[in-house]
C-alpha positions as a Markdown table, in Angstrom:
| # | Residue | x | y | z |
|---|---|---|---|---|
| 1 | Met | 0.0 | 0.0 | 0.0 |
| 2 | Glu | 3.0 | 2.3 | 0.5 |
| 3 | Phe | 3.3 | 2.8 | -3.3 |
| 4 | Leu | -0.4 | 2.9 | -4.1 |
| 5 | Pro | -0.5 | 6.7 | -4.7 |
| 6 | Gln | 2.4 | 6.4 | -7.2 |
| 7 | Val | 0.7 | 3.5 | -8.9 |
| 8 | Ile | -2.6 | 5.4 | -9.2 |
| 9 | Phe | -0.7 | 8.5 | -10.5 |
| 10 | Ile | 1.2 | 6.5 | -13.1 |
| 11 | Ala | -2.0 | 4.8 | -14.3 |
| 12 | Phe | -3.7 | 8.2 | -14.6 |
| 13 | Ile | -0.9 | 9.5 | -16.7 |
| 14 | Ala | -0.8 | 6.4 | -18.9 |
| 15 | Val | -4.6 | 6.7 | -19.6 |
| 16 | Ala | -4.4 | 10.4 | -20.3 |
| 17 | Val | -1.4 | 10.0 | -22.7 |
| 18 | Trp | -3.2 | 7.0 | -24.4 |
| 19 | Leu | -6.4 | 9.0 | -25.0 |
| 20 | Phe | -4.5 | 12.0 | -26.3 |
| 21 | Ser | -2.4 | 9.8 | -28.7 |
| 22 | Lys | -5.5 | 8.1 | -30.0 |
| 23 | Asn | -7.2 | 11.4 | -30.8 |
| 24 | Ile | -4.1 | 12.9 | -32.4 |
| 25 | Leu | -3.7 | 9.7 | -34.6 |
| 26 | Gln | -7.3 | 10.1 | -35.7 |
| 27 | Ile | -6.7 | 13.7 | -36.6 |
| 28 | Arg | -3.6 | 12.7 | -38.6 |
| 29 | Arg | -5.7 | 10.1 | -40.4 |
| 30 | Asn | -8.4 | 12.6 | -41.2 |
| 31 | Ile | -5.8 | 15.1 | -42.6 |
| 32 | Leu | -4.3 | 12.4 | -44.8 |
| 33 | Leu | -7.7 | 11.7 | -46.4 |
| 34 | Gly | -6.8 | 14.7 | -48.6 |
| 35 | Lys | -5.0 | 14.4 | -51.9 |
| 36 | Glu | -1.2 | 14.3 | -52.0 |
| 37 | Glu | 0.7 | 17.6 | -52.4 |
| 38 | Asp | 4.5 | 18.0 | -52.4 |
| 39 | Leu | 5.5 | 20.8 | -50.0 |
| 40 | Ser | 9.0 | 19.7 | -49.3 |
| 41 | Gly | 11.1 | 22.3 | -51.0 |
| 42 | Asp | 13.4 | 25.1 | -49.6 |
| 43 | Pro | 14.0 | 24.0 | -46.0 |
| 44 | Lys | 15.8 | 27.2 | -45.2 |
| 45 | Gln | 12.6 | 29.2 | -45.8 |
| 46 | Arg | 10.6 | 26.7 | -44.0 |
| 47 | Trp | 12.8 | 27.0 | -40.9 |
| 48 | Arg | 12.3 | 30.8 | -41.2 |
| 49 | Asn | 8.6 | 30.4 | -41.3 |
| 50 | Leu | 8.6 | 28.1 | -38.3 |
| 51 | Leu | 10.7 | 30.5 | -36.2 |
| 52 | Leu | 9.0 | 33.7 | -37.2 |
| 53 | Leu | 5.4 | 32.7 | -37.8 |
| 54 | Ala | 4.9 | 29.9 | -35.3 |
| 55 | Phe | 7.4 | 30.6 | -32.5 |
| 56 | Gly | 7.7 | 34.4 | -33.0 |
| 57 | Gln | 4.1 | 35.0 | -34.0 |
| 58 | Lys | 5.3 | 37.7 | -36.4 |
| 59 | Lys | 1.9 | 38.4 | -38.0 |
| 60 | Met | 0.3 | 39.0 | -34.6 |
| 61 | Phe | 2.5 | 42.1 | -34.2 |
| 62 | Lys | 0.5 | 44.1 | -36.7 |
| 63 | Asn | -1.4 | 45.1 | -33.5 |
| 64 | Lys | 1.4 | 45.3 | -31.0 |
| 65 | Leu | -0.6 | 45.5 | -27.7 |
| 66 | Val | -2.7 | 42.4 | -28.7 |
| 67 | Ala | 0.4 | 40.6 | -29.9 |
| 68 | Val | 2.2 | 41.2 | -26.6 |
| 69 | Met | -0.9 | 40.0 | -24.7 |
| 70 | His | -1.2 | 36.9 | -26.8 |
| 71 | Phe | 2.5 | 36.2 | -26.5 |
| 72 | Val | 2.3 | 36.3 | -22.7 |
| 73 | Ile | -0.4 | 33.6 | -22.7 |
| 74 | Tyr | 1.4 | 31.6 | -25.3 |
| 75 | Ala | 4.9 | 31.8 | -23.7 |
| 76 | Gly | 3.5 | 31.7 | -20.2 |
| 77 | Phe | 1.4 | 28.6 | -20.6 |
| 78 | Ile | 4.2 | 26.7 | -22.5 |
| 79 | Ile | 7.1 | 27.7 | -20.3 |
| 80 | Ile | 5.2 | 27.2 | -17.0 |
| 81 | Asn | 4.4 | 23.7 | -18.1 |
| 82 | Ile | 8.1 | 22.9 | -18.0 |
| 83 | Glu | 7.4 | 22.8 | -14.2 |
| 84 | Val | 4.9 | 20.0 | -14.9 |
| 85 | Leu | 8.0 | 17.8 | -15.5 |
| 86 | Glu | 8.9 | 18.2 | -11.8 |
| 87 | Ile | 5.4 | 17.5 | -10.7 |
| 88 | Val | 5.2 | 14.4 | -12.8 |
| 89 | Leu | 8.5 | 13.1 | -11.5 |
| 90 | Asp | 7.5 | 13.9 | -7.9 |
| 91 | Gly | 4.2 | 12.0 | -8.4 |
| 92 | Ile | 6.0 | 8.9 | -9.8 |
| 93 | Ala | 8.9 | 8.9 | -7.3 |
| 94 | Gly | 6.8 | 10.1 | -4.3 |
| 95 | Thr | 9.2 | 13.0 | -3.7 |
| 96 | His | 8.6 | 16.8 | -3.2 |
| 97 | Arg | 10.3 | 19.5 | -5.3 |
| 98 | Leu | 12.7 | 17.0 | -6.7 |
| 99 | Phe | 14.7 | 19.6 | -8.7 |
| 100 | Phe | 15.5 | 21.8 | -5.6 |
| 101 | Pro | 18.6 | 19.8 | -4.5 |
| 102 | Val | 19.9 | 19.8 | -8.0 |
| 103 | Leu | 19.3 | 23.4 | -8.9 |
| 104 | Gly | 20.1 | 24.9 | -5.5 |
| 105 | Asn | 19.9 | 28.8 | -5.5 |
| 106 | Ala | 18.7 | 28.8 | -9.1 |
| 107 | Tyr | 15.5 | 26.9 | -8.1 |
| 108 | Pro | 13.7 | 29.9 | -6.5 |
| 109 | Leu | 14.7 | 32.1 | -9.4 |
| 110 | Leu | 13.1 | 29.6 | -11.8 |
| 111 | Ile | 9.9 | 29.4 | -9.8 |
| 112 | Asn | 9.8 | 33.2 | -9.5 |
| 113 | Phe | 10.0 | 33.4 | -13.3 |
| 114 | Phe | 7.1 | 30.9 | -13.6 |
| 115 | Glu | 5.1 | 33.0 | -11.1 |
| 116 | Val | 5.6 | 36.2 | -13.1 |
| 117 | Leu | 4.4 | 34.4 | -16.2 |
| 118 | Ala | 1.4 | 32.9 | -14.3 |
| 119 | Val | 0.3 | 36.3 | -13.0 |
| 120 | Gly | 0.7 | 37.6 | -16.6 |
| 121 | Val | -1.4 | 34.8 | -18.0 |
| 122 | Ile | -4.2 | 35.5 | -15.5 |
| 123 | Ile | -4.3 | 39.2 | -16.2 |
| 124 | Val | -4.3 | 38.7 | -20.0 |
| 125 | Cys | -6.9 | 36.0 | -19.9 |
| 126 | Ile | -9.2 | 38.3 | -17.9 |
| 127 | Ala | -8.5 | 41.0 | -20.5 |
| 128 | Phe | -9.3 | 38.6 | -23.4 |
| 129 | Leu | -12.5 | 37.5 | -21.7 |
| 130 | Ser | -13.5 | 41.1 | -21.3 |
| 131 | Arg | -12.9 | 41.8 | -25.0 |
| 132 | Arg | -15.1 | 38.8 | -26.0 |
| 133 | Asn | -17.9 | 39.2 | -23.5 |
| 134 | Ile | -18.0 | 42.8 | -22.3 |
| 135 | Leu | -16.5 | 44.9 | -25.1 |
| 136 | Lys | -17.8 | 42.4 | -27.6 |
| 137 | Leu | -15.4 | 43.1 | -30.5 |
| 138 | Lys | -17.2 | 42.6 | -33.8 |
| 139 | Arg | -15.1 | 39.7 | -35.0 |
| 140 | Phe | -15.9 | 37.8 | -31.8 |
| 141 | Thr | -19.7 | 38.4 | -32.0 |
| 142 | Ser | -20.0 | 37.2 | -35.6 |
| 143 | Arg | -22.6 | 34.5 | -36.3 |
| 144 | Asp | -19.6 | 32.3 | -37.4 |
| 145 | Leu | -19.0 | 31.6 | -33.7 |
| 146 | Asn | -22.6 | 30.9 | -32.6 |
| 147 | Gly | -22.8 | 27.9 | -30.3 |
| 148 | Trp | -19.8 | 25.8 | -29.4 |
| 149 | Pro | -17.0 | 27.9 | -30.9 |
| 150 | Arg | -17.9 | 30.9 | -28.7 |
| 151 | Ser | -18.2 | 28.8 | -25.6 |
| 152 | Asp | -15.0 | 26.9 | -26.4 |
| 153 | Ala | -13.0 | 30.2 | -26.4 |
| 154 | Asn | -14.4 | 31.2 | -23.1 |
| 155 | Tyr | -13.8 | 27.7 | -21.5 |
| 156 | Ile | -10.2 | 27.8 | -22.5 |
| 157 | Leu | -9.6 | 31.2 | -21.0 |
| 158 | Val | -11.3 | 30.3 | -17.8 |
| 159 | Ala | -9.4 | 27.0 | -17.6 |
| 160 | Glu | -6.1 | 28.8 | -18.0 |
| 161 | Ile | -7.0 | 31.2 | -15.2 |
| 162 | Ile | -7.9 | 28.3 | -13.0 |
| 163 | Leu | -4.7 | 26.4 | -13.8 |
| 164 | Met | -2.5 | 29.4 | -13.1 |
| 165 | Ser | -4.4 | 30.1 | -9.8 |
| 166 | Leu | -3.9 | 26.5 | -8.7 |
| 167 | Phe | -0.2 | 26.9 | -9.4 |
| 168 | Leu | 0.1 | 30.0 | -7.2 |
| 169 | Thr | -2.1 | 28.6 | -4.5 |
| 170 | Met | 0.1 | 25.4 | -4.3 |
| 171 | Asn | 3.2 | 27.6 | -4.0 |
| 172 | Thr | 1.6 | 29.8 | -1.4 |
| 173 | Ala | 0.7 | 26.9 | 0.9 |
| 174 | Asp | 4.1 | 25.3 | 0.2 |
| 175 | Arg | 5.9 | 28.5 | 1.2 |
| 176 | Ala | 3.8 | 28.9 | 4.4 |
| 177 | Leu | 4.7 | 25.3 | 5.3 |
| 178 | Gln | 8.4 | 26.0 | 4.6 |
| 179 | Leu | 8.3 | 29.0 | 7.0 |
| 180 | Arg | 7.0 | 26.8 | 9.7 |
| 181 | Gly | 9.8 | 24.3 | 9.2 |
| 182 | Thr | 7.4 | 21.5 | 8.3 |
| 183 | Glu | 9.0 | 18.1 | 7.6 |
| 184 | His | 9.6 | 17.5 | 3.8 |
| 185 | Tyr | 9.0 | 21.1 | 3.0 |
| 186 | His | 12.5 | 22.3 | 2.7 |
| 187 | Asp | 13.2 | 26.1 | 2.6 |
| 188 | Thr | 13.7 | 26.9 | -1.0 |
| 189 | Gly | 13.9 | 30.6 | -0.5 |
| 190 | Asn | 11.2 | 33.2 | -1.0 |
| 191 | Phe | 8.7 | 33.1 | -3.9 |
| 192 | Leu | 7.9 | 36.4 | -5.6 |
| 193 | Phe | 4.1 | 36.4 | -5.5 |
| 194 | Ser | 3.2 | 33.3 | -3.4 |
| 195 | Gly | 5.8 | 34.5 | -0.8 |
| 196 | Leu | 3.8 | 37.7 | -0.4 |
| 197 | Leu | 0.6 | 35.8 | 0.1 |
| 198 | Ala | 2.0 | 33.1 | 2.5 |
| 199 | Pro | 1.6 | 35.3 | 5.6 |
| 200 | Phe | -2.1 | 35.4 | 5.0 |
| 201 | Phe | -2.1 | 31.6 | 5.5 |
| 202 | Ser | -0.4 | 32.0 | 8.9 |
| 203 | Gly | -3.6 | 31.4 | 10.9 |
| 204 | Leu | -4.2 | 28.0 | 9.3 |
| 205 | Ser | -3.1 | 24.7 | 10.8 |
| 206 | Val | -0.3 | 22.6 | 9.4 |
| 207 | Ser | -2.8 | 19.9 | 8.3 |
| 208 | Thr | -5.0 | 22.5 | 6.6 |
| 209 | Leu | -2.0 | 24.0 | 4.8 |
| 210 | Met | -0.8 | 20.5 | 3.7 |
| 211 | Ala | -4.3 | 19.7 | 2.4 |
| 212 | Ile | -4.4 | 23.0 | 0.4 |
| 213 | Glu | -0.9 | 22.4 | -1.0 |
| 214 | Arg | -1.7 | 18.8 | -2.0 |
| 215 | Thr | -5.1 | 19.7 | -3.4 |
| 216 | Gly | -3.4 | 22.5 | -5.5 |
| 217 | Trp | -0.7 | 20.1 | -6.6 |
| 218 | Cys | -3.2 | 17.4 | -7.6 |
| 219 | Met | -5.7 | 19.7 | -9.3 |
| 220 | His | -3.0 | 21.5 | -11.2 |
| 221 | Ile | -1.5 | 18.3 | -12.7 |
| 222 | Leu | -5.0 | 16.8 | -13.3 |
| 223 | Gly | -6.0 | 20.0 | -15.0 |
| 224 | Ile | -2.9 | 20.0 | -17.3 |
| 225 | Phe | -3.7 | 16.5 | -18.5 |
| 226 | Ala | -7.4 | 17.2 | -18.8 |
| 227 | Phe | -6.5 | 20.3 | -20.9 |
| 228 | Leu | -4.2 | 18.1 | -23.1 |
| 229 | Asn | -7.1 | 15.8 | -23.9 |
| 230 | Tyr | -9.5 | 18.7 | -24.5 |
| 231 | Leu | -7.2 | 20.1 | -27.2 |
| 232 | Pro | -8.2 | 17.7 | -30.0 |
| 233 | Tyr | -11.8 | 18.9 | -29.6 |
| 234 | Ser | -11.0 | 22.6 | -29.4 |
| 235 | Lys | -9.8 | 25.4 | -31.6 |
| 236 | His | -6.8 | 25.5 | -29.3 |
| 237 | Leu | -5.4 | 22.5 | -31.2 |
| 238 | His | -3.6 | 25.3 | -33.1 |
| 239 | Ile | -1.2 | 25.4 | -30.1 |
| 240 | Leu | 0.3 | 22.2 | -31.6 |
| 241 | Leu | -0.6 | 22.4 | -35.3 |
| 242 | Ala | 0.6 | 26.0 | -35.9 |
| 243 | Phe | 4.1 | 24.6 | -36.1 |
| 244 | Pro | 3.6 | 22.0 | -38.9 |
| 245 | Asn | 1.3 | 24.4 | -40.7 |
| 246 | Ala | 3.9 | 27.1 | -40.7 |
| 247 | Trp | 6.6 | 24.6 | -41.8 |
| 248 | Tyr | 4.4 | 23.4 | -44.8 |
| 249 | Ala | 3.3 | 26.9 | -45.8 |
| 250 | Arg | 3.2 | 27.3 | -49.6 |
| 251 | Gln | 6.1 | 29.3 | -50.9 |
| 252 | Val | 4.6 | 30.5 | -54.1 |
| 253 | Pro | 3.8 | 34.3 | -54.4 |
| 254 | Arg | 0.4 | 35.2 | -53.0 |
| 255 | Gly | -2.3 | 35.5 | -55.6 |
| 256 | Arg | -0.7 | 32.9 | -57.9 |
| 257 | Met | -3.3 | 30.3 | -58.8 |
| 258 | Asp | -2.3 | 26.7 | -59.7 |
| 259 | Asn | -3.1 | 25.6 | -63.2 |
| 260 | Met | -5.4 | 22.6 | -63.5 |
| 261 | Lys | -3.4 | 19.9 | -65.3 |
| 262 | Asn | -6.7 | 18.1 | -66.2 |
| 263 | Val | -7.8 | 21.2 | -68.1 |
| 264 | Gln | -4.4 | 21.7 | -69.8 |
| 265 | Asp | -4.5 | 18.0 | -70.9 |
| 266 | Glu | -8.0 | 18.3 | -72.3 |
| 267 | Val | -7.0 | 21.3 | -74.4 |
| 268 | Lys | -3.8 | 19.7 | -75.5 |
| 269 | Tyr | -5.6 | 16.5 | -76.6 |
| 270 | Met | -8.2 | 18.6 | -78.4 |
| 271 | Met | -5.5 | 20.4 | -80.4 |
| 272 | Gln | -3.3 | 17.3 | -80.8 |
| 273 | Pro | -5.4 | 14.2 | -80.6 |
| 274 | Glu | -2.3 | 12.0 | -81.3 |
| 275 | Leu | -1.0 | 12.8 | -77.8 |
| 276 | Ala | -4.1 | 11.4 | -76.1 |
| 277 | Pro | -3.5 | 8.2 | -74.1 |
| 278 | Ala | -4.6 | 5.0 | -75.8 |
| 279 | Gly | -7.8 | 3.4 | -74.6 |
| 280 | Glu | -10.7 | 4.9 | -72.7 |
| 281 | Ala | -9.4 | 7.5 | -70.2 |
| 282 | Ala | -10.7 | 7.6 | -66.7 |
| 283 | Pro | -13.1 | 10.5 | -66.3 |
| 284 | Met | -11.3 | 13.6 | -65.0 |
| 285 | Lys | -12.4 | 15.4 | -61.9 |
| 286 | Phe | -12.2 | 19.2 | -61.7 |
| 287 | Gly | -11.9 | 21.0 | -58.4 |
| 288 | Ala | -13.2 | 19.8 | -55.0 |
| 289 | Lys | -16.7 | 18.9 | -53.9 |
| 290 | Asp | -15.9 | 17.2 | -50.6 |
| 291 | Val | -12.9 | 17.1 | -48.2 |
| 292 | Phe | -11.5 | 14.0 | -50.1 |
| 293 | Asp | -10.9 | 16.3 | -53.1 |
| 294 | Leu | -8.9 | 18.9 | -51.2 |
| 295 | Ser | -5.2 | 18.5 | -50.5 |
| 296 | Trp | -3.9 | 17.3 | -47.1 |
| 297 | Lys | -2.5 | 20.8 | -46.6 |
| 298 | Asn | -6.0 | 22.3 | -47.0 |
| 299 | Leu | -7.2 | 19.8 | -44.3 |
| 300 | Leu | -4.2 | 20.7 | -42.0 |
| 301 | Asp | -5.3 | 24.3 | -42.5 |
| 302 | Ala | -8.8 | 23.5 | -41.3 |
| 303 | Tyr | -7.5 | 21.9 | -38.1 |
| 304 | Ser | -5.0 | 24.7 | -37.5 |
| 305 | Cys | -7.6 | 27.5 | -37.5 |
| 306 | Thr | -7.5 | 29.7 | -34.4 |
| 307 | Glu | -11.0 | 31.1 | -35.2 |
| 308 | Cys | -9.5 | 34.6 | -34.5 |
| 309 | Gly | -11.5 | 36.1 | -37.3 |
| 310 | Arg | -8.7 | 38.3 | -38.7 |
| 311 | Cys | -9.3 | 36.8 | -42.2 |
| 312 | Ser | -13.0 | 37.8 | -42.1 |
| 313 | Ala | -12.2 | 41.2 | -40.6 |
| 314 | Ala | -10.0 | 41.9 | -43.6 |
| 315 | Cys | -12.3 | 40.4 | -46.3 |
| 316 | Pro | -13.9 | 43.0 | -48.5 |
| 317 | Ala | -16.9 | 40.7 | -49.2 |
| 318 | Thr | -17.5 | 40.2 | -45.4 |
| 319 | Lys | -17.1 | 43.9 | -44.8 |
| 320 | Thr | -19.8 | 44.8 | -47.4 |
| 321 | Gly | -22.3 | 42.4 | -45.9 |
| 322 | Lys | -21.9 | 39.5 | -48.4 |
| 323 | Ala | -22.5 | 35.9 | -47.3 |
| 324 | Leu | -18.8 | 35.0 | -47.4 |
| 325 | Ser | -16.7 | 34.7 | -44.3 |
| 326 | Pro | -13.3 | 33.1 | -44.8 |
| 327 | Arg | -13.2 | 32.0 | -41.2 |
| 328 | Lys | -16.5 | 30.1 | -41.7 |
| 329 | Ile | -15.1 | 28.5 | -44.9 |
| 330 | Val | -12.2 | 27.0 | -42.9 |
| 331 | Met | -14.4 | 26.1 | -39.9 |
| 332 | Asp | -17.0 | 24.4 | -42.2 |
| 333 | Thr | -14.2 | 22.4 | -43.8 |
| 334 | Arg | -13.0 | 21.2 | -40.3 |
| 335 | Asp | -16.6 | 20.4 | -39.3 |
| 336 | Arg | -17.1 | 18.3 | -42.4 |
| 337 | Leu | -13.8 | 16.5 | -41.9 |
| 338 | Gln | -14.7 | 15.7 | -38.3 |
| 339 | Glu | -18.0 | 14.3 | -39.5 |
| 340 | Val | -16.2 | 12.2 | -42.1 |
| 341 | Gly | -13.8 | 11.0 | -39.4 |
| 342 | His | -16.7 | 10.0 | -37.2 |
| 343 | Asn | -18.3 | 8.1 | -40.1 |
| 344 | Ile | -15.0 | 6.1 | -40.6 |
| 345 | Asn | -14.8 | 5.4 | -36.8 |
| 346 | Val | -18.3 | 4.0 | -36.8 |
| 347 | Asn | -18.2 | 2.0 | -40.0 |
| 348 | Gly | -14.6 | 1.1 | -40.4 |
| 349 | Glu | -14.5 | 3.0 | -43.7 |
| 350 | Phe | -16.3 | 5.9 | -45.1 |
| 351 | Lys | -20.0 | 5.2 | -46.0 |
| 352 | Asp | -21.7 | 7.7 | -48.3 |
| 353 | Asp | -23.8 | 9.9 | -46.1 |
| 354 | Gly | -25.4 | 11.9 | -48.9 |
| 355 | Lys | -23.5 | 15.1 | -47.9 |
| 356 | Thr | -20.7 | 17.1 | -49.4 |
| 357 | Leu | -18.7 | 20.1 | -48.2 |
| 358 | Leu | -20.0 | 22.0 | -51.2 |
| 359 | Tyr | -23.8 | 22.7 | -50.8 |
| 360 | Asn | -24.3 | 21.0 | -47.4 |
| 361 | Tyr | -21.7 | 23.2 | -45.6 |
| 362 | Ile | -20.6 | 25.9 | -47.9 |
| 363 | Thr | -23.1 | 27.6 | -50.2 |
| 364 | Val | -22.9 | 28.8 | -53.8 |
| 365 | Glu | -23.6 | 32.4 | -52.6 |
| 366 | Glu | -20.5 | 32.3 | -50.3 |
| 367 | Leu | -18.2 | 31.0 | -53.1 |
| 368 | Arg | -19.3 | 33.6 | -55.6 |
| 369 | Ala | -18.8 | 36.5 | -53.2 |
| 370 | Cys | -15.0 | 35.9 | -53.1 |
| 371 | Thr | -12.9 | 38.4 | -55.0 |
| 372 | Thr | -9.7 | 36.3 | -54.8 |
| 373 | Cys | -7.9 | 39.3 | -53.3 |
| 374 | Asn | -5.8 | 37.2 | -50.8 |
| 375 | Ala | -6.6 | 39.5 | -47.9 |
| 376 | Cys | -7.5 | 36.5 | -45.8 |
| 377 | Val | -4.2 | 34.7 | -46.6 |
| 378 | Glu | -2.2 | 37.8 | -45.8 |
| 379 | Glu | -3.9 | 38.3 | -42.4 |
| 380 | Cys | -3.8 | 34.7 | -41.1 |
| 381 | Pro | -1.3 | 34.4 | -38.2 |
| 382 | Val | -0.8 | 30.7 | -38.7 |
| 383 | Ser | -0.4 | 30.5 | -42.5 |
| 384 | Ile | -3.9 | 29.2 | -43.5 |
| 385 | His | -5.1 | 29.7 | -47.1 |
| 386 | Pro | -8.9 | 29.9 | -47.1 |
| 387 | Leu | -8.7 | 31.1 | -50.7 |
| 388 | Asp | -7.3 | 27.7 | -51.8 |
| 389 | Ile | -10.4 | 25.9 | -50.5 |
| 390 | Ile | -12.7 | 28.5 | -52.1 |
| 391 | Leu | -11.0 | 28.2 | -55.5 |
| 392 | Glu | -11.2 | 24.4 | -55.5 |
| 393 | Leu | -14.9 | 24.4 | -54.5 |
| 394 | Arg | -15.6 | 27.1 | -57.1 |
| 395 | Arg | -13.9 | 25.1 | -59.8 |
| 396 | Ser | -16.0 | 22.1 | -59.0 |
| 397 | Leu | -19.1 | 24.2 | -59.0 |
| 398 | Val | -18.4 | 25.6 | -62.5 |
| 399 | Met | -16.6 | 22.8 | -64.2 |
| 400 | Glu | -18.4 | 19.8 | -62.7 |
| 401 | Asp | -21.9 | 21.1 | -62.1 |
| 402 | Ser | -22.0 | 23.8 | -64.8 |
| 403 | Asn | -23.2 | 26.2 | -62.1 |
| 404 | Ala | -22.2 | 29.7 | -63.0 |
| 405 | Pro | -23.9 | 33.1 | -63.3 |
| 406 | Asn | -25.2 | 34.1 | -66.7 |
| 407 | Glu | -22.5 | 36.7 | -67.1 |
| 408 | Trp | -19.9 | 34.1 | -66.6 |
| 409 | Asn | -21.5 | 31.7 | -69.0 |
| 410 | Gly | -21.5 | 34.5 | -71.7 |
| 411 | Met | -17.8 | 35.0 | -71.1 |
| 412 | Phe | -17.1 | 31.2 | -71.2 |
| 413 | Gly | -19.0 | 31.0 | -74.5 |
| 414 | Asn | -17.0 | 33.8 | -76.0 |
| 415 | Ile | -13.7 | 32.3 | -74.9 |
| 416 | Glu | -14.7 | 28.9 | -76.4 |
| 417 | Asn | -15.9 | 30.4 | -79.7 |
| 418 | Asn | -13.8 | 33.5 | -80.1 |
| 419 | Phe | -10.7 | 32.7 | -78.0 |
| 420 | Ala | -11.3 | 35.9 | -76.0 |
| 421 | Pro | -13.8 | 37.2 | -73.4 |
| 422 | Trp | -15.4 | 39.6 | -75.9 |
| 423 | Lys | -18.0 | 38.8 | -78.5 |
| 424 | Phe | -15.8 | 39.6 | -81.4 |
| 425 | Ser | -14.5 | 37.0 | -83.8 |
| 426 | Pro | -10.7 | 36.7 | -84.3 |
| 427 | Asp | -11.0 | 38.2 | -87.8 |
| 428 | Asp | -12.8 | 41.3 | -86.4 |
| 429 | Arg | -10.1 | 41.7 | -83.8 |
| 430 | Asp | -7.4 | 41.4 | -86.4 |
| 431 | Lys | -9.2 | 44.0 | -88.6 |
| 432 | Trp | -9.3 | 46.3 | -85.6 |
| 433 | Ala | -5.6 | 45.9 | -85.0 |
| 434 | Glu | -4.9 | 46.6 | -88.7 |
| 435 | Glu | -6.9 | 49.7 | -88.6 |
| 436 | Leu | -5.2 | 50.8 | -85.5 |
| 437 | Asn | -1.8 | 50.3 | -87.1 |
| 438 | Ser | -2.8 | 52.2 | -90.3 |
| 439 | Thr | -3.7 | 55.3 | -88.3 |
| 440 | Thr | -0.6 | 55.2 | -86.2 |
| 441 | Pro | 1.9 | 57.9 | -87.5 |
């Protein structure tokens, strides 16, 4: 029975890590349902993207105050969790503050740094909650976030406040016990914030202080692993996926559209039939109607979305009241992908459910509103390309379903018949050019 607490602790960690790994592997499987795309070139630029966009959050600094606040949460939460290593080792070995004998005088300095970050995280989380729920900034009140997405953002901010408060409470009770010379609570030196609060615990008994310290310790580590397993169901999965998404960012100039090889081949075979492959060719597919038709990078984009709304705030179509919201395009793609993943989990393979990303999730009106200006791509802090998804769906809409406005159909007909968007034959255009040349001095 002496080692029962350690056994229970190890079993809890094993279950938490197993559940997290299972969910992450399912997400990886879902992403790989997309078509292949080679994004392996120029590692030097990819390292630069990783360091500047993911670690450095370069794009966030267009608004310096918000960027600093976000960086405090990001850095604070990540760095403070280094301390989780000590907690985990203490739980496994049945020790207390295992690193103190190793680090000596550097130990309180490290804890003080963690406490500064913890207080910073609490302050910034309160500020962000206020921006969302009291100030109600426009991009946080959009209908895109109705339901779970809005609640998810609030849950995470509240959870971070609770986790940081537990960390400070644990340290405060620990320091109070140190000051009383309680056995096993060796004097580590003063803590910056919890040391100031420790005198307020002076009226409590040793047993009460130990109960507070142990409860804070347990709840903090339980909360960390609960948060870990919440991530796969939350927009905060971007904490992890922002890094591979920045690494695999496309390195072509913004605004450059990929040619469709299928279309090029069709034109080539029409002009030179001898080049067409022998036998009956498999029917070609143009664009994307469902998540299977998008590339794996498009699907990684969908899972990496932070739902911050900067893309939609910059979108001219959104600003002028059109149906399009780039944030919703990415969120809808993720929702459809999760539905497909659940279908596979239930059936062992995907069974046709009569739904597609196009029509059932994203409407024709949304797709037609896009001006392809790339503002959404420019603004995204984690290198997501909503425009790529829009273009692929629009290609399917027009080329597979022949669904285009009359104005477009007129232009398509002119291009097909006259080799130009205008309703003039090539001969008339040549005549106009000749007349223009004859009048030129």
